VONU-116463 format. One record per residue (C-alpha): y, z, x; chain; residue in one letter; residue number from 0. Coordinates in Angstrom, 3 decimals, padded with zeros to 6 digits. Each point is the difference from the previous one (the first is absolute). Example, Ala and Ser with C-alpha at 12.3 -4.5 7.8 and 13.67 -1.06 7.14 Angstrom:
BEGIN
ATOM        yy        zz        xx  chaine  residu  num
ATOM  -004.500   007.800   012.300       A       a    0
ATOM   003.440  -000.660   001.370       A       s    1
//
This chain:
BEGIN
ATOM        yy        zz        xx  chaine  residu  num
ATOM   058.205   257.512   163.249       A       m    0
ATOM  -003.267   000.728  -002.179       A       i    1
ATOM  -003.079  -002.388   000.156       A       d    2
ATOM  -002.038  -000.387  -003.298       A       y    3
ATOM  -003.119  -002.036  -000.125       A       s    4
ATOM  -000.145  -002.617  -002.765       A       v    5
ATOM  -002.549  -001.665  -001.685       A       k    6
ATOM   000.507  -003.383  -002.189       A       g    7
ATOM   002.319  -002.314   002.031       A       m    8
ATOM  -001.801  -003.119  -000.125       A       h    9
ATOM   002.105  -002.513   002.207       A       c   10
ATOM   003.024   000.133   002.179       A       l   11
ATOM   002.407  -001.462  -002.767       A       d   12
ATOM  -000.811   002.514  -002.053       A       c   13
ATOM   000.490   002.965   002.191       A       a   14
ATOM   003.658  -001.718   000.658       A       g   15
ATOM   000.602  -000.028  -003.461       A       n   16
ATOM  -000.976   003.543  -000.674       A       l   17
ATOM   002.382   000.910   003.214       A       e   18
ATOM   002.875  -001.615  -001.456       A       k   19
ATOM  -000.930   001.751  -003.727       A       k   20
ATOM   000.334   003.381   002.343       A       l   21
ATOM   003.287  -000.769   001.691       A       q   22
ATOM   001.791  -001.291  -002.959       A       s   23
ATOM  -000.031   004.094  -000.699       A       s   24
ATOM   000.234   001.393   003.218       A       y   25
ATOM   002.710  -000.906   003.136       A       p   26
ATOM  -001.633  -002.396   002.416       A       e   27
ATOM  -002.532   001.395   002.315       A       g   28
ATOM  -000.485   003.299  -002.392       A       k   29
ATOM  -003.604  -001.791  -000.707       A       v   30
ATOM  -002.111  -003.050   001.123       A       s   31
ATOM  -003.340  -001.239  -000.337       A       i   32
ATOM  -002.459  -000.779   002.960       A       d   33
ATOM  -002.149  -002.299  -001.088       A       y   34
ATOM  -002.058  -000.201   002.981       A       k   35
ATOM  -001.046   003.223  -000.243       A       h   36
ATOM   000.348   000.899  -003.666       A       k   37
ATOM   002.483   002.419   000.257       A       k   38
ATOM   003.154   001.210  -001.906       A       l   39
ATOM   002.513   001.300   001.659       A       i   40
ATOM   002.629   002.320  -001.220       A       i   41
ATOM   002.692   001.650   001.552       A       d   42
ATOM  -000.681   004.045  -000.225       A       s   43
ATOM   003.818   000.216  -001.646       A       s   44
ATOM  -001.318  -001.349  -003.258       A       i   45
ATOM  -001.316   002.555  -002.344       A       s   46
ATOM  -000.521  -002.144  -003.389       A       n   47
ATOM  -003.447  -001.404   000.672       A       l   48
ATOM  -000.856  -000.016  -003.582       A       p   49
ATOM   002.359  -003.178  -000.143       A       k   50
ATOM  -001.773  -001.692   002.870       A       i   51
ATOM  -003.372   000.705  -001.285       A       k   52
ATOM   000.916  -001.442  -003.439       A       k   53
ATOM   001.183  -003.198   001.767       A       i   54
ATOM  -003.388   000.052   001.732       A       l   55
ATOM  -002.107   000.341  -003.168       A       e   56
ATOM   002.004  -002.780  -001.612       A       f   57
ATOM  -001.679  -002.192   002.940       A       e   58
ATOM  -003.212   001.782  -000.338       A       k   59
ATOM   000.458   001.629   003.471       A       i   60
ATOM  -001.638   003.058   000.687       A       v   61
ATOM   001.136   002.868   002.457       A       v   62
ATOM  -002.806   001.540   001.845       A       v   63
ATOM   000.177   003.723  -000.158       A       e   64
ATOM   001.142   001.407   003.515       A       g   65
ATOM   002.730  -001.246   002.142       A       k   66
ATOM   000.918  -000.209   004.039       A       t   67
ATOM   003.289   000.952   001.497       A       e   68
ATOM   001.220  -002.294   002.889       A       d   69
ATOM  -003.637  -000.679   000.998       A       k   70
ATOM  -000.440  -003.219   001.501       A       k   71
ATOM  -003.142  -002.237  -001.471       A       s   72
ATOM  -002.943  -000.871   002.132       A       e   73
ATOM   000.760  -003.108   000.625       A       d   74
ATOM   003.408   001.063   001.611       A       d   75
ATOM  -001.187   002.474   001.991       A       s   76
ATOM  -002.977  -001.658   002.019       A       e   77
ATOM   000.828  -002.448   002.822       A       h   78
ATOM  -002.904  -001.739   001.152       A       h   79
ATOM   000.151  -003.356   001.886       A       h   80
ATOM  -002.381  -002.526   000.916       A       g   81
ATOM  -001.391  -002.917  -001.781       A       l   82
ATOM  -002.244   002.213  -001.985       A       s   83
ATOM   003.370   001.608  -001.658       A       r   84
ATOM   001.850  -003.205  -000.149       A       t   85
ATOM  -002.645  -002.237  -002.028       A       v   86
ATOM  -001.024   003.056  -002.209       A       l   87
ATOM   003.612   000.485  -001.483       A       e   88
ATOM   000.358  -004.113  -000.356       A       g   89
ATOM  -000.615  -000.820  -003.427       A       d   90
ATOM  -002.926  -001.650  -001.435       A       t   91
ATOM   001.303  -002.969  -000.277       A       t   92
ATOM   000.395  -000.429   003.933       A       r   93
ATOM  -003.334   001.550   000.589       A       k   94
ATOM  -001.533  -002.746  -002.359       A       i   95
ATOM   001.764  -002.604   001.820       A       a   96
ATOM  -001.099   000.798   003.113       A       l   97
ATOM  -003.835   000.108  -000.876       A       v   98
ATOM   000.956  -003.339  -001.695       A       f   99
ATOM   001.054  -001.706   003.504       A       y  100
ATOM  -003.072   001.906   001.852       A       l  101
ATOM  -002.459  -001.420  -002.236       A       n  102
ATOM   001.435  -003.369  -000.046       A       l  103
ATOM   000.308  -000.125   003.777       A       f  104
ATOM  -003.343   001.154   000.431       A       f  105
ATOM  -001.720  -002.591  -002.657       A       a  106
ATOM   001.577  -002.637   002.331       A       l  107
ATOM  -001.517   001.611   002.824       A       i  108
ATOM  -003.327   000.310  -001.470       A       e  109
ATOM  -000.369  -003.792  -001.382       A       f  110
ATOM   000.817  -001.107   003.890       A       i  111
ATOM  -002.805   002.184   001.654       A       f  112
ATOM  -002.437  -000.239  -002.988       A       g  113
ATOM  -000.340  -003.592   000.784       A       f  114
ATOM   000.172   000.453   003.988       A       l  115
ATOM  -002.634   002.741  -000.563       A       f  116
ATOM  -002.312  -002.220  -002.482       A       n  117
ATOM   000.228   003.451  -002.322       A       s  118
ATOM  -000.309  -000.945  -003.408       A       m  119
ATOM   000.609   004.057  -000.760       A       a  120
ATOM   003.381  -000.172   001.821       A       i  121
ATOM   001.286  -003.115  -002.123       A       v  122
ATOM  -001.250   001.398  -003.145       A       s  123
ATOM   001.814   003.415   001.201       A       d  124
ATOM   002.820  -001.994   000.504       A       a  125
ATOM   000.155  -001.794  -003.241       A       v  126
ATOM  -000.176   003.392  -001.698       A       h  127
ATOM   002.894   001.350   002.087       A       d  128
ATOM   002.171  -002.574  -000.958       A       l  129
ATOM  -000.545   000.526  -003.439       A       g  130
ATOM   000.679   003.861   000.690       A       d  131
ATOM   003.186  -001.322   001.752       A       a  132
ATOM   001.284  -001.713  -003.122       A       f  133
ATOM  -001.207   002.887  -002.360       A       s  134
ATOM   001.846   002.510   002.602       A       v  135
ATOM   003.234  -002.282  -000.340       A       g  136
ATOM  -000.488  -000.026  -004.202       A       a  137
ATOM  -000.369   003.574  -000.008       A       a  138
ATOM   003.080   000.539   001.821       A       g  139
ATOM   002.076  -002.469  -002.004       A       y  140
ATOM  -001.183   001.771  -002.934       A       f  141
ATOM   000.672   003.543   001.712       A       h  142
ATOM   003.787  -000.956   000.743       A       k  143
ATOM   000.318  -001.006  -004.130       A       l  144
ATOM  -001.756   003.489  -000.535       A       s  145
ATOM   003.064   001.366   001.896       A       t  146
ATOM   002.822  -001.366  -002.042       A       k  147
ATOM   001.834   001.896  -002.617       A       e  148
ATOM  -000.490   000.248  -003.696       A       a  149
ATOM   001.753  -002.560  -002.233       A       n  150
ATOM   000.320  -000.851  -003.752       A       d  151
ATOM  -003.565  -002.079   000.500       A       q  152
ATOM  -001.521   002.246   001.883       A       y  153
ATOM   001.071   003.491  -001.128       A       s  154
ATOM  -002.562   002.043   001.652       A       f  155
ATOM   000.822  -001.891   003.260       A       g  156
ATOM  -002.065  -002.431   002.062       A       h  157
ATOM  -002.795   002.608   001.376       A       q  158
ATOM  -002.915  -001.574  -001.543       A       r  159
ATOM   000.711  -003.518   002.477       A       f  160
ATOM  -001.313   002.074   002.211       A       s  161
ATOM  -003.423   000.372  -001.727       A       l  162
ATOM  -000.023  -004.093  -000.211       A       l  163
ATOM  -000.333   000.040   003.164       A       g  164
ATOM  -002.539   002.656   000.032       A       a  165
ATOM  -002.095  -002.260  -002.306       A       l  166
ATOM   000.539  -003.002   002.164       A       l  167
ATOM  -001.078   001.936   002.862       A       t  168
ATOM  -003.319   001.069  -001.823       A       a  169
ATOM  -000.674  -003.222  -001.211       A       g  170
ATOM  -000.001  -001.344   003.671       A       v  171
ATOM  -002.026   002.376   001.290       A       l  172
ATOM  -002.936  -000.463  -002.769       A       f  173
ATOM   000.365  -003.715   000.706       A       g  174
ATOM  -000.092   000.289   003.970       A       g  175
ATOM  -002.923   002.589  -000.276       A       a  176
ATOM  -001.618  -002.422  -002.086       A       g  177
ATOM   000.334  -003.023   002.059       A       l  178
ATOM  -001.377   002.383   003.212       A       v  179
ATOM  -002.868   000.680  -001.881       A       i  180
ATOM  -000.466  -003.125  -000.892       A       f  181
ATOM   000.273  -001.535   003.259       A       h  182
ATOM  -002.052   002.584   001.899       A       s  183
ATOM  -002.702  -000.338  -002.295       A       f  184
ATOM  -000.782  -003.657   001.606       A       f  185
ATOM   000.613   001.418   003.217       A       r  186
ATOM  -002.849   002.630  -000.580       A       v  187
ATOM  -002.346  -002.647  -000.778       A       l  188
ATOM   001.184  -002.568   003.169       A       n  189
ATOM   001.437   001.869   002.608       A       p  190
ATOM   002.225  -001.866   002.614       A       e  191
ATOM   000.707   000.930   003.499       A       p  192
ATOM   003.684   000.868   000.801       A       v  193
ATOM   002.157   000.474   003.116       A       n  194
ATOM  -000.518   004.045   000.102       A       y  195
ATOM   002.313   000.026   003.031       A       q  196
ATOM   003.000  -001.209  -001.705       A       g  197
ATOM  -000.955   001.710  -003.027       A       m  198
ATOM   000.090   003.171   001.740       A       l  199
ATOM   003.698  -000.522   001.324       A       w  200
ATOM   001.440  -001.211  -002.888       A       l  201
ATOM  -001.785   002.635  -002.375       A       s  202
ATOM   002.343   003.061   002.251       A       l  203
ATOM   002.978  -002.334  -000.520       A       a  204
ATOM  -000.704   000.163  -003.944       A       a  205
ATOM  -000.747   003.589  -000.050       A       i  206
ATOM   002.847   000.914   001.896       A       a  207
ATOM   002.206  -002.223  -002.781       A       a  208
ATOM  -001.993   001.112  -003.035       A       n  209
ATOM  -000.153   003.550   000.844       A       g  210
ATOM   003.887   000.155   000.470       A       f  211
ATOM   000.411  -001.522  -003.219       A       s  212
ATOM  -002.262   002.257  -001.924       A       a  213
ATOM   001.516   003.176   001.446       A       w  214
ATOM   003.164  -001.656  -001.081       A       l  215
ATOM  -001.074  -000.199  -003.792       A       m  216
ATOM  -001.738   003.186  -000.086       A       s  217
ATOM   003.339   001.897   000.377       A       k  218
ATOM   001.051  -001.721  -003.460       A       g  219
ATOM  -000.468   001.670  -003.170       A       k  220
ATOM  -000.078  -003.063  -002.496       A       s  221
ATOM  -002.287  -001.727  -001.737       A       k  222
ATOM   000.747  -003.085   001.937       A       t  223
ATOM  -000.121   001.856   003.718       A       e  224
ATOM  -003.194   001.478  -001.068       A       n  225
ATOM  -001.575  -003.468  -000.559       A       l  226
ATOM   001.688  -001.749   002.976       A       l  227
ATOM  -001.583   003.073   001.571       A       n  228
ATOM  -003.171  -000.973  -001.005       A       l  229
ATOM   000.508  -003.739   001.230       A       h  230
ATOM   000.334   001.239   003.136       A       m  231
ATOM  -002.351   002.413   000.403       A       l  232
ATOM  -002.741  -002.872  -001.355       A       e  233
ATOM   001.246  -001.996   003.301       A       d  234
ATOM  -000.036   003.023   002.072       A       l  235
ATOM  -003.327   000.787  -000.841       A       l  236
ATOM  -001.191  -003.561   000.454       A       g  237
ATOM   001.566  -000.668   003.246       A       w  238
ATOM  -001.786   003.248   001.218       A       i  239
ATOM  -002.930  -001.464  -001.247       A       g  240
ATOM   000.524  -003.244   001.927       A       v  241
ATOM   000.589   002.212   003.293       A       l  242
ATOM  -003.157   001.712  -000.462       A       i  243
ATOM  -001.643  -003.102  -000.849       A       v  244
ATOM   001.271  -001.534   002.876       A       s  245
ATOM  -001.047   002.735   002.347       A       g  246
ATOM  -003.760  -000.119  -001.172       A       i  247
ATOM   000.202  -003.929   000.256       A       l  248
ATOM   000.236   000.687   003.937       A       h  249
ATOM  -003.435   001.071   000.040       A       f  250
ATOM  -002.006  -001.621  -003.140       A       t  251
ATOM   000.136  -002.925  -002.524       A       d  252
ATOM   000.441   001.900  -002.907       A       w  253
ATOM   002.386  -002.402  -001.574       A       y  254
ATOM  -001.258   001.270  -003.222       A       v  255
ATOM   002.272   003.495   000.314       A       l  256
ATOM   003.393  -001.746  -000.519       A       d  257
ATOM  -000.842  -001.147  -003.389       A       p  258
ATOM  -001.802   002.717  -000.918       A       l  259
ATOM   002.857   002.251   000.956       A       l  260
ATOM   002.469  -002.081  -001.662       A       s  261
ATOM  -001.810   000.216  -003.086       A       i  262
ATOM   000.095   003.796   000.399       A       a  263
ATOM   003.427   000.364   000.630       A       v  264
ATOM   001.013  -002.508  -003.590       A       a  265
ATOM  -002.271   002.497  -001.749       A       i  266
ATOM   002.173   002.823   001.470       A       f  267
ATOM   003.331  -001.656  -001.110       A       i  268
ATOM  -001.341  -000.576  -003.572       A       l  269
ATOM  -000.768   003.796  -000.253       A       v  270
ATOM   002.943   001.021   000.918       A       r  271
ATOM   002.306  -002.275  -001.661       A       t  272
ATOM  -001.278  -000.147  -003.532       A       w  273
ATOM   001.375   003.254  -000.735       A       p  274
ATOM   003.322  -000.525   001.029       A       l  275
ATOM   000.112  -003.383  -001.851       A       f  276
ATOM  -001.414   002.239  -003.159       A       k  277
ATOM   002.871   002.228   000.035       A       e  278
ATOM   002.653  -002.304   000.650       A       t  279
ATOM  -001.530  -002.096  -003.220       A       v  280
ATOM   000.064   003.338  -001.861       A       e  281
ATOM   003.891   000.643   001.159       A       i  282
ATOM   000.655  -003.792  -001.571       A       f  283
ATOM  -001.734   000.809  -003.354       A       l  284
ATOM   002.101   003.653   000.025       A       e  285
ATOM  -003.297   002.446   000.402       A       a  286
ATOM   000.776   003.536   000.509       A       t  287
ATOM   000.056   000.684   003.169       A       p  288
ATOM  -003.470   001.490   001.456       A       h  289
ATOM   002.332   002.792   001.782       A       s  290
ATOM   000.580   001.056  -003.570       A       l  291
ATOM  -001.216   001.519  -002.734       A       s  292
ATOM   001.622  -000.738  -003.473       A       r  293
ATOM  -002.110   002.568  -001.784       A       q  294
ATOM   001.199   002.581   002.745       A       a  295
ATOM   003.888  -001.028  -000.306       A       i  296
ATOM  -000.403   000.021  -003.727       A       e  297
ATOM  -001.525   003.662   000.026       A       d  298
ATOM   002.688   001.376   002.426       A       e  299
ATOM   002.878  -001.788  -002.163       A       l  300
ATOM  -001.653   001.532  -003.285       A       c  301
ATOM   000.077   003.482   001.877       A       s  302
ATOM   004.082   000.018   000.138       A       l  303
ATOM   001.038   002.490  -002.696       A       p  304
ATOM   002.628  -002.306  -001.623       A       a  305
ATOM  -002.806  -002.901  -000.192       A       v  306
ATOM  -001.883   000.014  -003.827       A       s  307
ATOM  -001.622  -003.236   000.653       A       n  308
ATOM   000.404  -003.352   001.924       A       l  309
ATOM  -001.069  -003.530  -000.636       A       s  310
ATOM  -000.024  -003.955   001.525       A       h  311
ATOM  -000.464   001.630   003.690       A       l  312
ATOM  -000.246  -002.978   002.271       A       h  313
ATOM  -000.245   000.591   003.778       A       i  314
ATOM  -000.232  -003.087   002.440       A       w  315
ATOM   001.071  -000.929   003.672       A       s  316
ATOM   002.657  -002.477   000.830       A       i  317
ATOM  -001.151  -001.018   003.116       A       d  318
ATOM  -002.694   002.901   001.067       A       g  319
ATOM   002.235   002.330   001.440       A       n  320
ATOM   002.805   000.336  -002.928       A       e  321
ATOM  -001.398   001.082  -003.210       A       h  322
ATOM   001.441  -000.135  -003.517       A       a  323
ATOM  -000.210   002.064  -003.168       A       l  324
ATOM   000.812  -000.324  -003.659       A       t  325
ATOM  -000.358   002.223  -002.674       A       v  326
ATOM   000.885   001.635  -003.430       A       t  327
ATOM   000.632   003.684  -000.271       A       v  328
ATOM   000.035   002.222  -002.782       A       s  329
ATOM   001.649   003.226  -000.518       A       t  330
ATOM   001.576   002.472  -002.428       A       d  331
ATOM   002.925   000.650   001.936       A       s  332
ATOM   003.282  -001.919  -001.582       A       s  333
ATOM   002.658   001.378   002.996       A       e  334
ATOM   000.988  -003.318   002.095       A       v  335
ATOM   000.330   002.069   002.835       A       i  336
ATOM  -003.807   001.315  -000.298       A       e  337
ATOM  -001.416  -003.393  -000.392       A       q  338
ATOM   001.698  -001.131   003.038       A       e  339
ATOM  -001.197   003.064   001.953       A       k  340
ATOM  -003.397  -000.886  -001.448       A       l  341
ATOM   000.256  -003.654   001.498       A       k  342
ATOM   001.134   001.410   003.102       A       e  343
ATOM  -003.263   002.532   000.167       A       a  344
ATOM  -002.040  -003.200  -000.880       A       i  345
ATOM   001.332  -001.636   003.064       A       r  346
ATOM  -000.221   002.236   002.303       A       r  347
ATOM  -003.653   000.714  -000.837       A       k  348
ATOM  -000.315  -004.384   000.255       A       l  349
ATOM   001.149   000.166   003.400       A       i  350
ATOM  -002.659   002.447   000.877       A       d  351
ATOM  -002.130  -003.500  -000.486       A       h  352
ATOM   001.802  -002.077   001.832       A       s  353
ATOM   001.833  -001.417  -003.511       A       i  354
ATOM   003.016  -000.868   000.827       A       t  355
ATOM   001.342  -002.361  -002.899       A       h  356
ATOM  -000.626   001.489  -003.289       A       s  357
ATOM   000.977  -000.560  -003.676       A       t  358
ATOM   000.021   003.014  -002.253       A       i  359
ATOM   000.577  -000.110  -003.526       A       e  360
ATOM   000.932   003.240  -002.156       A       i  361
ATOM  -001.303   000.252  -003.724       A       v  362
ATOM   001.500   003.118  -001.838       A       y  363
ATOM  -002.978   001.521  -001.832       A       d  364
ATOM   000.946   003.367  -001.437       A       p  365
ATOM  -002.794   000.106  -002.345       A       e  366
ATOM  -002.522  -001.061   002.262       A       y  367
ATOM  -000.818  -002.504  -002.417       A       f  368
ATOM  -001.264  -002.334   002.921       A       l  369
ATOM  -002.827   002.783   001.330       A       i  370
ATOM  -001.260   000.100  -003.958       A       n  371
ATOM   000.005  -003.606  -000.448       A       n  372
//
């Protein structure tokens, strides 16, 4: 068997339909699709690769140059055990659910001990954590929706539902940080004594819980996970501050340190949240991704010998990870085969820029009219 890496498969259903089309032309088992590892597996006895490539081209699937025979994927060859392997291999929805329950449970604990210790800082953090829990739950719900396959209404899939969760999470971060600053400002003016010994023990437990949640979310790649990581990081830094303050209060009565540190942490979170929020909004507005240069891609496509000119070049991101492009290209070649080769050459160049979905329109221009006018 020979494995080819492929680019452009957006969902499991698409991969299954493509596999059926390929298998309709060959005996069962001769051709298969490994969607998880983005592999096209072909029996070495099959020699008619152009036919296979034509089917793939129709589905806008690009075969990446290079192949490996009888090679197991990295995921299959590694055999790690223990909690980290189990948790990290779980899908994002399960990780978000775990963080949700941790936040909800700890918010209830904070409410109880905040009143027992007469600490409004802990009570306010409990309110913040409760808001975190609800935003995490909403983010998890939207992320689960984002994994649904494409349908007639959402032909690109549901990936952008994950961005809704990211926007909601960012909104809660902004609101929570604002409330912390507002509440802490009055505490700076009128510091109040607290049960610093109880704060010490509670902060140790909170650091462990929020530290685990922050570590879990830091392993994700989606916008939602990045923003949830900021949620957990905010809580972690806040509780580290509580730990430090409770230690100092064992020897002094500088109660003003608690609200001052809360304000510093809130400002830090605002500064960290803004770029992610701005990027998520830009994705919704279909701006060209920051990682791509529209001019550079245009110059690269115009450098192809068969391309005489191009227009209507539009580049946008579907969910921050998958990018799409549409373009109209003029050429002096009237041969259908040459035009198809041109499309394939363009798609190969686009793959290098992580553009996995492209629509390319060819305009026949033998007299280079489109260049001179």
